[in-house]
MILUM-67529 format. One record per residue (C-alpha): residue in three letters; x, y, z. Coordinates in nm, 3 decimals. Layout:
BEGIN
 residu      c1      c2      c3
    ala       X       Y       Z
...
This chain:
BEGIN
 residu      c1      c2      c3
    met   0.000   0.000   0.000
    phe   0.120   0.355  -0.042
    glu   0.333   0.531   0.215
    phe   0.050   0.709   0.397
    val  -0.110   0.383   0.501
    gln   0.222   0.236   0.619
    asn   0.306   0.544   0.824
    asn  -0.029   0.534   1.003
    lys   0.052   0.187   1.134
    thr   0.361   0.308   1.320
    val   0.213   0.349   1.667
    ile   0.044   0.010   1.663
    gln   0.352  -0.161   1.518
    val   0.567  -0.013   1.793
    ile   0.354  -0.121   2.083
    leu   0.305  -0.465   1.934
    gly   0.681  -0.506   1.921
    ala   0.705  -0.502   1.539
    val   0.957  -0.220   1.555
    ala   1.191  -0.084   1.821
    leu   1.061   0.131   2.101
    thr   1.234   0.446   1.983
    phe   0.893   0.597   1.925
    val   0.778   0.853   1.671
    gly   0.406   0.925   1.679
    phe   0.198   1.108   1.423
    gly  -0.062   1.267   1.650
    val  -0.142   1.635   1.610
    ser  -0.439   1.767   1.802
    ser  -0.339   1.601   2.129
    tyr  -0.035   1.823   2.150
    ser  -0.169   2.140   1.990
    ser  -0.306   2.369   2.255
    ala  -0.585   2.602   2.154
    thr  -0.389   2.924   2.107
    asp  -0.366   3.200   1.852
    asp  -0.004   3.108   1.771
    pro   0.082   3.109   1.401
    tyr   0.031   2.761   1.255
    leu   0.183   2.576   0.960
    val  -0.144   2.466   0.806
    lys  -0.512   2.437   0.894
    val  -0.701   2.124   0.789
    gly  -1.073   2.175   0.832
    asn  -1.095   2.289   1.194
    ala  -0.763   2.134   1.305
    lys  -0.437   2.326   1.310
    ile  -0.091   2.177   1.265
    tyr   0.185   2.367   1.443
    lys   0.558   2.353   1.397
    arg   0.593   2.187   1.738
    asp   0.369   1.904   1.612
    leu   0.594   1.857   1.310
    asp   0.909   1.868   1.526
    arg   0.767   1.598   1.752
    ala   0.674   1.376   1.459
    leu   1.029   1.411   1.322
    glu   1.198   1.332   1.653
    gly   1.509   1.125   1.588
    lys   1.488   1.165   1.210
    pro   1.678   1.389   0.962
    ser   1.499   1.719   0.919
    asp   1.612   1.854   0.585
    pro   1.348   2.060   0.397
    ala   1.234   1.768   0.181
    thr   1.183   1.541   0.483
    arg   0.994   1.810   0.673
    gln   0.768   1.876   0.376
    ala   0.696   1.504   0.331
    met   0.613   1.461   0.699
    leu   0.381   1.764   0.691
    gln   0.193   1.609   0.398
    glu   0.151   1.286   0.598
    met   0.011   1.485   0.892
    ile  -0.230   1.670   0.663
    arg  -0.359   1.342   0.518
    arg  -0.407   1.204   0.867
    glu  -0.609   1.508   0.974
    leu  -0.826   1.478   0.661
    val  -0.912   1.117   0.747
    leu  -0.981   1.204   1.112
    ala  -1.206   1.491   1.012
    asp  -1.410   1.263   0.788
    ala  -1.433   0.997   1.060
    arg  -1.563   1.248   1.315
    asp  -1.815   1.395   1.072
    his  -1.956   1.047   1.020
    gly  -1.985   0.992   1.393
    ala  -1.706   0.735   1.412
    ala  -1.546   0.700   1.754
    val  -1.353   0.456   1.969
    ser  -1.533   0.381   2.293
    pro  -1.346   0.376   2.626
    ala  -1.420   0.004   2.653
    gln  -1.277  -0.066   2.305
    leu  -0.967   0.139   2.382
    gln  -0.916  -0.029   2.719
    lys  -0.954  -0.375   2.565
    phe  -0.709  -0.294   2.286
    ile  -0.438  -0.156   2.516
    ala  -0.481  -0.437   2.770
    ala  -0.426  -0.693   2.493
    ile  -0.089  -0.550   2.389
    pro   0.184  -0.802   2.492
    leu   0.427  -0.522   2.575
    phe   0.202  -0.415   2.862
    gln   0.143  -0.765   2.997
    glu   0.311  -0.973   3.263
    asn   0.228  -1.341   3.292
    gly  -0.047  -1.290   3.035
    lys  -0.220  -1.012   3.227
    phe  -0.217  -0.633   3.188
    ser   0.052  -0.471   3.404
    ala  -0.005  -0.112   3.514
    glu   0.364  -0.093   3.606
    arg   0.477  -0.187   3.256
    tyr   0.227   0.054   3.105
    ser   0.356   0.337   3.324
    glu   0.718   0.254   3.237
    phe   0.636   0.268   2.865
    leu   0.471   0.611   2.897
    lys   0.761   0.756   3.093
    asn   0.963   1.005   2.885
    arg   0.738   0.940   2.584
    tyr   0.408   1.103   2.671
    pro   0.307   1.370   2.921
    ser   0.020   1.152   3.042
    ala  -0.169   0.830   2.980
    glu  -0.453   1.038   2.835
    ala  -0.223   1.177   2.565
    phe  -0.112   0.830   2.460
    glu  -0.467   0.695   2.466
    thr  -0.587   0.986   2.252
    glu  -0.323   0.908   1.996
    ile  -0.407   0.536   1.993
    ser  -0.775   0.626   1.950
    gln  -0.687   0.842   1.652
    asp  -0.477   0.564   1.499
    leu  -0.762   0.318   1.538
    leu  -1.002   0.567   1.377
    val  -0.768   0.621   1.082
    arg  -0.717   0.248   1.045
    ser  -1.092   0.189   1.053
    gln  -1.158   0.458   0.790
    leu  -0.890   0.333   0.552
    thr  -1.006  -0.027   0.590
    ala  -1.361   0.077   0.509
    val  -1.242   0.259   0.196
    ala  -0.984   0.015   0.061
    gly  -0.975  -0.290   0.283
    thr  -1.230  -0.507   0.105
    gln  -1.143  -0.464  -0.262
    phe  -1.129  -0.780  -0.473
    val  -1.009  -0.835  -0.828
    pro  -1.197  -1.122  -0.998
    asn  -1.003  -1.424  -1.122
    ala  -1.113  -1.349  -1.478
    val  -0.944  -1.009  -1.459
    val  -0.630  -1.161  -1.306
    gly  -0.619  -1.416  -1.589
    arg  -0.669  -1.154  -1.858
    ile  -0.394  -0.930  -1.723
    ala  -0.163  -1.231  -1.686
    ser  -0.217  -1.319  -2.051
    leu  -0.139  -0.963  -2.154
    leu   0.172  -0.943  -1.936
    gly   0.306  -1.280  -2.049
    glu   0.223  -1.245  -2.418
    gly   0.514  -1.215  -2.660
    arg   0.574  -1.087  -3.010
    glu   0.798  -1.215  -3.287
    leu   0.905  -0.923  -3.502
    gln   1.163  -0.784  -3.743
    pro   1.301  -0.430  -3.739
    leu   1.366  -0.207  -4.038
    val   1.608   0.070  -3.932
    ile   1.612   0.383  -4.148
    lys   1.916   0.597  -4.056
    pro   1.991   0.966  -4.117
    ser   2.323   0.863  -4.272
    asp   2.130   0.677  -4.544
    phe   2.038   1.019  -4.686
    ala   2.383   1.179  -4.676
    ala   2.384   1.221  -5.055
    glu   2.051   1.410  -5.043
    val   2.153   1.659  -4.771
    lys   2.295   1.993  -4.886
    thr   2.650   2.017  -4.746
    asp   2.807   2.258  -4.995
    asp   3.007   2.564  -4.887
    ala   2.699   2.783  -4.873
    ala   2.514   2.542  -4.645
    ile   2.818   2.505  -4.419
    lys   2.863   2.886  -4.404
    ala   2.495   2.939  -4.317
    tyr   2.512   2.681  -4.040
    tyr   2.839   2.828  -3.909
    asp   2.692   3.180  -3.895
    ala   2.375   3.062  -3.722
    asn   2.573   2.873  -3.455
    ala   2.880   3.095  -3.422
    lys   2.885   3.079  -3.040
    arg   2.915   2.702  -3.048
    phe   3.241   2.729  -3.239
    arg   3.431   2.932  -2.983
    thr   3.702   2.736  -2.803
    ala   3.755   2.792  -2.432
    glu   4.091   2.899  -2.296
    gln   4.322   2.601  -2.256
    ile   4.678   2.518  -2.158
    lys   4.930   2.238  -2.170
    leu   5.147   2.184  -1.863
    asp   5.496   2.060  -1.794
    tyr   5.507   1.929  -1.438
    val   5.702   1.722  -1.189
    val   5.564   1.496  -0.915
    leu   5.740   1.426  -0.587
    ser   5.579   1.109  -0.452
    gln   5.629   0.962  -0.107
    asp   5.582   0.615  -0.258
    ala   5.859   0.683  -0.509
    val   6.088   0.805  -0.231
    ala   6.009   0.489  -0.036
    gln   6.104   0.270  -0.332
    gly   6.458   0.404  -0.315
    val   6.503   0.325   0.055
    lys   6.719   0.024   0.140
    val   6.601  -0.220   0.409
    ser   6.838  -0.482   0.554
    asp   6.754  -0.848   0.618
    ala   6.819  -0.792   0.989
    glu   6.559  -0.514   0.999
    ile   6.307  -0.736   0.819
    gln   6.363  -1.025   1.063
    lys   6.332  -0.796   1.366
    tyr   6.004  -0.648   1.242
    tyr   5.865  -0.995   1.167
    asp   5.953  -1.121   1.516
    gln   5.792  -0.817   1.681
    his   5.470  -0.824   1.478
    lys   5.436  -1.192   1.396
    gly   5.095  -1.236   1.560
    asp   4.930  -0.964   1.353
    leu   5.144  -0.954   1.041
    ala   5.161  -1.324   0.974
    gly   4.792  -1.374   1.035
    glu   4.873  -1.634   1.299
    gln   4.592  -1.872   1.385
    arg   4.581  -2.134   1.656
    arg   4.385  -2.454   1.685
    ala   4.288  -2.560   2.035
    ser   4.066  -2.808   2.214
    his   3.906  -2.755   2.552
    ile   3.700  -2.912   2.824
    leu   3.444  -2.674   2.973
    leu   3.271  -2.708   3.308
    ala   2.999  -2.443   3.296
    val   2.917  -2.218   3.590
    ala   2.606  -2.001   3.618
    lys   2.673  -1.628   3.638
    asp   2.484  -1.603   3.966
    ala   2.651  -1.911   4.119
    lys   2.750  -1.882   4.484
    pro   3.121  -1.899   4.583
    glu   3.084  -2.249   4.727
    gln   2.925  -2.368   4.400
    lys   3.208  -2.220   4.193
    ala   3.465  -2.377   4.424
    lys   3.305  -2.717   4.378
    val   3.315  -2.687   3.998
    arg   3.677  -2.567   4.006
    ala   3.772  -2.871   4.211
    glu   3.610  -3.095   3.950
    ala   3.806  -2.912   3.677
    glu   4.133  -2.960   3.866
    ala   4.065  -3.331   3.890
    ile   3.999  -3.355   3.515
    leu   4.317  -3.152   3.447
    lys   4.521  -3.396   3.651
    glu   4.375  -3.687   3.457
    ala   4.439  -3.517   3.119
    arg   4.801  -3.441   3.201
    ala   4.857  -3.795   3.321
    asn   4.738  -3.931   2.988
    pro   4.732  -3.654   2.719
    ala   4.617  -3.904   2.455
    lys   4.281  -3.933   2.638
    phe   4.208  -3.556   2.612
    ala   3.950  -3.597   2.335
    glu   3.786  -3.886   2.519
    leu   3.763  -3.677   2.836
    ala   3.617  -3.383   2.641
    lys   3.344  -3.602   2.490
    ala   3.254  -3.742   2.828
    lys   3.280  -3.439   3.055
    ser   3.285  -3.110   2.858
    gln   2.968  -2.905   2.887
    asp   3.030  -2.714   2.564
    pro   2.774  -2.873   2.326
    gly   2.940  -2.725   2.018
    ser   3.281  -2.886   2.071
    ala   3.231  -3.177   2.314
    glu   3.119  -3.425   2.047
    lys   3.431  -3.331   1.845
    gly   3.663  -3.410   2.133
    gly   3.672  -3.047   2.242
    asp   3.811  -2.928   1.905
    leu   3.748  -2.555   1.851
    gly   3.918  -2.536   1.512
    phe   4.148  -2.251   1.407
    phe   4.091  -1.899   1.536
    gly   4.284  -1.573   1.532
    his   4.408  -1.348   1.812
    gly   4.116  -1.171   1.982
    met   3.842  -1.404   1.860
    met   3.796  -1.573   2.200
    val   3.717  -1.413   2.535
    lys   4.023  -1.237   2.675
    gln   4.115  -1.483   2.954
    phe   4.095  -1.776   2.711
    asp   4.274  -1.587   2.432
    asp   4.561  -1.472   2.655
    val   4.638  -1.826   2.766
    val   4.612  -1.989   2.421
    phe   4.848  -1.738   2.260
    arg   5.114  -1.797   2.528
    met   5.111  -2.176   2.490
    lys   5.317  -2.410   2.276
    pro   5.167  -2.689   2.063
    gly   5.081  -2.998   2.270
    gln   5.079  -2.807   2.599
    ile   4.781  -2.837   2.835
    ser   4.694  -2.525   3.031
    glu   4.609  -2.476   3.395
    val   4.238  -2.436   3.474
    val   4.125  -2.109   3.310
    glu   3.823  -1.921   3.442
    thr   3.603  -1.717   3.205
    glu   3.247  -1.588   3.215
    tyr   3.136  -1.929   3.085
    gly   3.299  -2.137   3.355
    phe   3.626  -2.331   3.393
    his   3.830  -2.445   3.091
    ile   4.111  -2.694   3.043
    ile   4.282  -2.602   2.716
    arg   4.517  -2.797   2.491
    leu   4.696  -2.612   2.209
    asp   4.691  -2.843   1.907
    glu   4.847  -2.647   1.622
    val   4.987  -2.308   1.522
    lys   4.942  -2.186   1.167
    ala   5.110  -1.869   1.038
    gln   5.259  -1.726   0.722
    ser   5.635  -1.754   0.698
    leu   5.875  -1.463   0.672
    asp   5.907  -1.524   0.299
    asp   5.528  -1.502   0.263
    val   5.512  -1.154   0.417
    lys   5.857  -1.019   0.334
    ser   5.733  -0.783   0.063
    val   5.472  -0.639   0.303
    ile   5.738  -0.582   0.571
    val   5.975  -0.418   0.323
    asp   5.696  -0.186   0.208
    lys   5.611  -0.088   0.568
    leu   5.973  -0.024   0.664
    gln   6.040   0.171   0.346
    lys   5.743   0.397   0.411
    gln   5.848   0.450   0.772
    lys   6.198   0.551   0.669
    ala   6.073   0.751   0.371
    ala   5.861   0.984   0.583
    gly   6.161   1.187   0.701
    leu   6.326   1.183   0.357
    phe   6.005   1.296   0.193
    arg   5.978   1.596   0.427
    ala   6.337   1.694   0.348
    glu   6.288   1.657  -0.027
    ser   5.958   1.848  -0.019
    asp   6.138   2.138   0.152
    lys   6.403   2.127  -0.120
    leu   6.134   2.115  -0.392
    asn   5.966   2.420  -0.243
    glu   6.290   2.615  -0.217
    ile   6.436   2.539  -0.562
    ser   6.110   2.576  -0.758
    tyr   6.066   2.922  -0.604
    gln   6.426   3.037  -0.641
    gln   6.453   2.910  -1.001
    ala   6.099   3.000  -1.100
    asp   6.164   3.029  -1.475
    ser   6.234   2.656  -1.526
    leu   6.184   2.307  -1.385
    lys   6.547   2.219  -1.456
    gly   6.666   2.303  -1.106
    val   6.426   2.063  -0.929
    val   6.485   1.795  -1.193
    asp   6.861   1.807  -1.138
    ala   6.844   1.831  -0.758
    leu   6.574   1.569  -0.695
    lys   6.613   1.348  -1.003
    leu   6.251   1.398  -1.105
    glu   6.098   1.333  -1.447
    val   5.922   1.616  -1.634
    lys   5.577   1.505  -1.747
    his   5.359   1.668  -2.012
    ser   4.984   1.712  -2.007
    asp   4.737   1.718  -2.292
    trp   4.519   2.027  -2.338
    ile   4.347   2.134  -2.014
    val   4.039   2.354  -2.060
    arg   3.966   2.629  -1.809
    asn   3.663   2.553  -1.588
    gln   3.618   2.205  -1.731
    pro   3.678   1.891  -1.523
    ser   3.967   1.666  -1.619
    gln   3.945   1.287  -1.625
    asp   4.298   1.271  -1.484
    pro   4.262   1.271  -1.102
    leu   4.599   1.443  -1.060
    leu   4.557   1.713  -1.326
    gly   4.195   1.758  -1.227
    asn   4.294   1.866  -0.875
    ala   4.119   2.198  -0.806
    arg   4.418   2.357  -0.628
    leu   4.655   2.260  -0.908
    leu   4.422   2.402  -1.175
    ala   4.377   2.724  -0.979
    ala   4.756   2.760  -0.959
    ala   4.807   2.675  -1.329
    phe   4.556   2.940  -1.446
    ser   4.684   3.205  -1.202
    asp   4.846   3.519  -1.341
    asp   5.182   3.429  -1.189
    val   5.198   3.098  -1.378
    leu   4.994   3.179  -1.690
    lys   5.107   3.533  -1.766
    lys   5.441   3.569  -1.586
    lys   5.553   3.218  -1.693
    his   5.667   3.120  -1.343
    asn   5.665   2.780  -1.179
    ser   5.354   2.714  -0.972
    glu   5.368   2.685  -0.598
    val   5.412   2.332  -0.461
    val   5.063   2.181  -0.467
    asp   4.965   1.887  -0.247
    val   4.731   1.679  -0.466
    gly   4.680   1.407  -0.204
    gly   4.807   1.051  -0.184
    gly   5.148   1.167  -0.067
    arg   5.214   1.356  -0.392
    leu   5.343   1.710  -0.443
    val   5.330   1.878  -0.784
    val   5.506   2.179  -0.938
    ala   5.382   2.284  -1.282
    arg   5.448   2.548  -1.545
    val   5.262   2.638  -1.864
    ala   5.412   2.485  -2.178
    glu   5.147   2.609  -2.424
    his   4.861   2.853  -2.392
    gln   4.565   2.892  -2.626
    pro   4.334   3.184  -2.540
    glu   3.962   3.164  -2.600
    his   3.902   3.225  -2.970
    gln   3.658   3.180  -3.255
    gln   3.743   2.873  -3.462
    ala   3.781   2.935  -3.833
    ile   3.517   2.781  -4.057
    ala   3.781   2.559  -4.214
    glu   3.857   2.405  -3.873
    val   3.497   2.298  -3.814
    ser   3.363   2.233  -4.164
    ala   3.384   1.854  -4.121
    gln   3.198   1.876  -3.791
    ile   2.932   2.099  -3.946
    lys   2.889   1.860  -4.237
    ser   2.826   1.572  -3.995
    glu   2.575   1.779  -3.800
    leu   2.390   1.880  -4.116
    ile   2.362   1.516  -4.224
    ala   2.241   1.417  -3.876
    arg   1.983   1.699  -3.863
    asp   1.847   1.697  -4.216
    gly   1.901   1.324  -4.261
    ala   1.676   1.264  -3.958
    lys   1.397   1.460  -4.125
    leu   1.434   1.257  -4.442
    ala   1.453   0.930  -4.244
    asp   1.133   1.021  -4.064
    lys   0.958   1.107  -4.388
    lys   1.071   0.785  -4.553
    gly   0.981   0.577  -4.251
    gln   0.627   0.711  -4.228
    ala   0.574   0.659  -4.599
    val   0.698   0.298  -4.580
    leu   0.480   0.234  -4.275
    ala   0.171   0.374  -4.449
    asp   0.230   0.159  -4.758
    leu   0.283  -0.156  -4.552
    lys  -0.030  -0.095  -4.348
    ala  -0.223  -0.043  -4.672
    gly  -0.104  -0.385  -4.793
    lys   0.120  -0.245  -5.064
    ser   0.441  -0.416  -5.167
    val   0.751  -0.211  -5.091
    glu   1.067  -0.314  -5.271
    gly   1.424  -0.297  -5.141
    leu   1.351  -0.314  -4.769
    gln   1.631  -0.468  -4.560
    trp   1.460  -0.620  -4.259
    gly   1.671  -0.717  -3.961
    pro   1.680  -1.061  -3.796
    asn   1.378  -1.196  -3.607
    leu   1.342  -1.077  -3.248
    thr   1.125  -1.223  -2.974
    val   1.008  -0.974  -2.712
    ser   0.792  -1.002  -2.403
    arg   0.644  -0.755  -2.158
    arg   0.787  -0.966  -1.876
    ala   1.142  -0.916  -2.000
    pro   1.150  -0.599  -2.214
    ser   1.442  -0.608  -2.458
    leu   1.357  -0.292  -2.654
    pro   1.320   0.074  -2.550
    pro   0.982   0.150  -2.383
    ala   0.843   0.336  -2.687
    asp   0.935   0.046  -2.914
    met   0.774  -0.206  -2.677
    arg   0.453  -0.003  -2.668
    ala   0.445   0.021  -3.046
    ala   0.508  -0.352  -3.096
    phe   0.235  -0.455  -2.852
    ala  -0.012  -0.203  -2.993
    val  -0.022  -0.412  -3.311
    ser  -0.332  -0.630  -3.315
    gly  -0.274  -1.002  -3.338
    ala  -0.598  -1.049  -3.532
    lys  -0.436  -0.985  -3.870
    leu  -0.067  -1.056  -3.921
    pro   0.177  -0.941  -4.029
    gly   0.112  -0.605  -3.862
    tyr   0.331  -0.297  -3.861
    ala   0.433  -0.018  -3.623
    gly   0.679   0.269  -3.646
    val   0.889   0.454  -3.386
    arg   1.098   0.770  -3.416
    his   1.418   0.755  -3.208
    asp   1.606   1.047  -3.051
    thr   1.909   0.945  -3.259
    gly   1.718   1.047  -3.573
    glu   1.657   0.689  -3.678
    tyr   1.309   0.574  -3.774
    val   1.235   0.208  -3.700
    val   0.953   0.013  -3.863
    tyr   0.859  -0.313  -3.691
    arg   0.693  -0.601  -3.875
    val   0.506  -0.818  -3.622
    gly   0.480  -1.169  -3.766
    lys   0.362  -1.376  -3.473
    val   0.189  -1.344  -3.138
    ile   0.328  -1.580  -2.873
    pro   0.063  -1.672  -2.612
    ala   0.146  -1.625  -2.246
    pro   0.265  -1.937  -2.061
    ala   0.024  -2.101  -1.819
    leu   0.005  -1.917  -1.488
    ser   0.101  -2.116  -1.180
    glu  -0.113  -2.088  -0.868
    ala   0.171  -1.908  -0.688
    asp   0.205  -1.657  -0.972
    arg  -0.171  -1.609  -0.987
    ala  -0.185  -1.540  -0.614
    gln   0.105  -1.294  -0.637
    leu  -0.046  -1.111  -0.933
    gly  -0.386  -1.102  -0.764
    gly  -0.229  -0.951  -0.455
    met  -0.055  -0.685  -0.661
    leu  -0.376  -0.597  -0.846
    asn  -0.571  -0.579  -0.519
    glu  -0.303  -0.348  -0.382
    met  -0.312  -0.128  -0.691
    thr  -0.691  -0.112  -0.673
    ala  -0.678  -0.018  -0.306
    asn  -0.410   0.238  -0.383
    gly  -0.632   0.399  -0.645
    gln  -0.929   0.401  -0.410
    leu  -0.727   0.565  -0.135
    val  -0.588   0.828  -0.370
    gly  -0.939   0.910  -0.486
    tyr  -1.066   0.916  -0.127
    leu  -0.794   1.161  -0.016
    gln  -0.851   1.384  -0.318
    ala  -1.220   1.399  -0.231
    leu  -1.135   1.486   0.129
    arg  -0.916   1.775   0.013
    gln  -1.217   1.914  -0.170
    lys  -1.441   1.866   0.134
    tyr  -1.207   2.000   0.402
    pro  -1.006   2.314   0.313
    val  -0.630   2.289   0.361
    val  -0.514   2.645   0.433
    pro  -0.145   2.741   0.480
    gly  -0.070   2.943   0.792
    lys   0.180   3.221   0.859
    gln   0.442   2.996   1.015
    ser   0.700   2.845   0.779
    leu   0.849   2.496   0.792
    asn   1.191   2.628   0.890
    asp   1.072   2.900   1.127
    asn   1.261   2.875   1.459
    ser   0.963   2.989   1.662
    asn   0.719   2.738   1.808
């Protein structure tokens, strides 16, 4: 159903536990005191104030679009309530009491709990009366909407007919008539080109553009030149082995569970049992799995001999994790206490990547660590030399061994596809007077990713009018596209008319057969509509469509493919959708009628007014 209906179920969904208890109601009049304060809108005799809107939006984003949408929901609600009251509809105290008492959230041991009810109201409503008024309004709205659109039914015959239409297919052939087919008939002589050029002179002005020479100082490149010794690599591996090597450990355990509220003497008794099992396991380690199957109270691992599989550092509770990652394979721990009880742990296996597996990662990390200081020093040098020798990049190239790179044309105020050359700060520097007119190096620009750039203008082309000779080929193509489309349209309509009249048209080059279906559209929407508008009573049938590209397509429909048989599940789904669409239409019509019956008058207060 449409959004209005869903939103009006919010209060009931909340108290029934369908959604979380962070509560947003949609009531209005309960919280709108009878004052002469400016209001947002008046619906019949009810006024909606900004404070009502703010309450409805509590905990939600309140951008202008959201506020406007919420206000519309509140207006619709007031329209329905006004109609309900005018027809004498009401919720009796007994009905309301019965409804609230039946809500599971307010029950304890199957009976209504005044304490739970009071706890729910706390910090949500100023009083029980306010909440009950809002529930009454929700029940009224629900009753009205159900009366209007809750009993609609689409007959099976209609469902079947629509299913046959939706599932029906067409076998057809396209005839594509292109503007380029008429290139020889389009006037593209010098006079035509000159006339087009004069009529579109502004289009043939080129924007100001430049080409840049530039150098990039990259922290990654600096890092690549840093040497790292084998001793440094080994040391780093040893210090970070647990994280870097992705070490995982496989362990088995025997768990004796202890309740969280167990008394000290109960815990002591269970610990003593664990100590006895530990002694037995250490005396005969080969029986560990047998002991786990017999005595462990962990249902997930006991039947597997206590096997927990492989796990990484931090995946188990801390006390368990700390012990396992200190142990050696084959070792059996002391009794370990966690929130779950007492564990006896055996470390079975350690699995980790070798130094060779992670050597390249370590080298990269160490290079970057060492490169940080070098990069700062070289960036200072880049800044100093590019400024002192501002008429050339040679100084920074020689000092820092950088490569001069060359850009393609960069157009002022147009985005570049190159993420580096499209950097806004770099472009601003490149088109500045100091760089563009005085021919100086740019300042050092940080373009992100640990990269610094210095650029200078290599070529500059001011904004200018292109000569007709430069654009004559472009104009010729545009003339063919424009005038060829008119000729294609004319030809297409003439062919279509002849074919529909049963005349024989020679020289038509039909495309291959296509099979299309409404269920899986494979043509543009306009083409699908045209193809299915052809009657299946007399075939072949014809339809024509004009495309935005200038092409005109004639379709010859040669066969109608009946819809496949509808399964019961599909029939039920389609019937549900049609019922929903029917209800949707009824509700839209109902609300439109209510807007005519009850005036909706804007007030003096605006949506974004800070006053309440």
